[in-house]
C-alpha positions in Angstrom: 1.9 -17.9 21.7 -0.8 -19.5 19.6 -2.5 -22.5 21.2 -5.0 -25.1 20.1 -8.4 -24.4 21.6 -10.7 -27.3 22.4 -14.5 -27.3 22.0 -16.6 -25.1 24.4 -16.7 -26.5 27.9 -13.6 -28.7 27.4 -11.0 -26.1 28.4 -7.9 -25.0 26.5 -5.1 -27.2 25.2 -1.9 -25.3 25.7 0.0 -27.1 22.9 1.6 -24.5 20.6 0.4 -24.4 17.0 3.1 -24.7 14.4 2.8 -21.7 12.0 3.1 -22.5 8.3 6.2 -21.6 6.5 4.2 -19.3 4.2 2.7 -17.5 7.2 6.1 -17.0 8.8 7.6 -15.7 5.5 4.7 -13.2 5.0 5.3 -11.9 8.6 9.0 -11.6 8.0 8.6 -9.9 4.6 6.2 -7.3 6.1 7.8 -3.9 6.0 4.9 -1.6 6.4 5.3 1.3 8.8 1.6 2.1 9.2 -1.7 0.3 8.9 -3.4 0.4 5.5 -7.0 1.4 5.0 -8.7 -0.2 1.9 -10.8 2.0 -0.4 -13.9 0.7 -2.1 -13.1 -0.1 -5.8 -13.8 2.6 -8.3 -14.7 5.3 -5.6 -11.5 7.1 -4.7 -8.9 8.7 -7.1 -5.7 10.6 -7.1 -3.7 12.4 -9.7 -0.1 11.5 -10.4 2.5 12.9 -12.8 6.3 13.0 -13.4 6.4 16.0 -15.6 3.8 18.8 -16.0 1.3 18.0 -18.7 1.5 14.2 -17.9 -1.2 14.2 -15.2 -3.1 11.0 -14.9 -6.1 10.1 -12.8 -5.5 6.8 -11.0 -7.7 4.7 -8.7 -6.6 4.5 -5.0 -6.6 0.9 -3.7 -5.6 1.7 -0.1 -3.9 4.5 1.9 -1.8 4.7 5.1 -0.1 7.5 7.0 3.0 6.9 4.9 1.6 6.4 1.4 -0.9 5.1 -1.1 -1.6 1.9 -3.0 -2.8 2.8 -6.6 -4.2 0.6 -9.3 -3.4 1.3 -13.0 -3.7 -0.5 -16.4 0.0 -0.4 -17.1 3.2 0.2 -15.3 3.4 3.7 -16.8 7.2 3.3 -17.2 7.5 3.3 -13.4 10.1 1.1 -11.6 10.7 0.7 -7.9 12.6 3.8 -6.8 10.9 6.1 -9.4 9.8 9.5 -8.2 6.5 11.2 -9.1 4.1 13.9 -7.8 0.7 13.1 -6.3 -2.4 15.2 -5.6 -4.7 13.4 -3.3 -7.6 14.7 -1.3 -6.4 18.3 -1.8 -2.8 17.5 -0.6 0.2 17.8 -2.8 2.8 15.1 -2.2 6.1 13.8 -3.5 5.9 10.0 -4.1 8.4 7.2 -4.5 7.5 3.9 -6.0 8.1 1.2 -3.4 6.3 -1.8 -4.8 4.8 -2.9 -8.2 2.7 -6.1 -8.4 0.7 -7.3 -11.4 -2.9 -8.4 -10.6 -4.5 -9.9 -13.6 -4.6 -7.2 -16.3 -3.8 -4.4 -13.9 -1.0 -3.3 -11.7 -1.0 -2.3 -8.0 1.7 0.2 -7.3 2.7 1.1 -3.7 3.9 4.6 -3.2 5.6 6.1 -0.1 4.4 9.7 0.0 5.7 12.8 1.6 3.3 15.8 2.0 4.7 19.0 0.6 4.1 22.3 2.4 3.2 25.5 0.6 6.7 26.8 0.8 7.9 23.7 -1.2 9.5 21.9 1.8 8.3 18.4 2.8 7.1 17.1 6.1 
């Protein structure tokens, strides 16, 4: 329970704080299965493609145990649910678009990724 804290030396007021509607909504909308780790802008990249010959280098915004957030200049014809292939840090993965959000002139695309094993099966 969140409580109001008084100034040092005055003890703690145990009156519950009312969370804002926006804070509650953000918490309820949160569907992540793993923590995200932000990457410094312009320093980490991955390769994505849908068909051989369409490979594109993209900036990695963040990563988690379950996927990547990438930043691109256009939606690349991707929609939520689209499948693509990903090469990241020497790992080959199948990816599924889970989220697309426009940020200014660019798009942040959230991918759920599944690492592929050498025999073609996934983890």
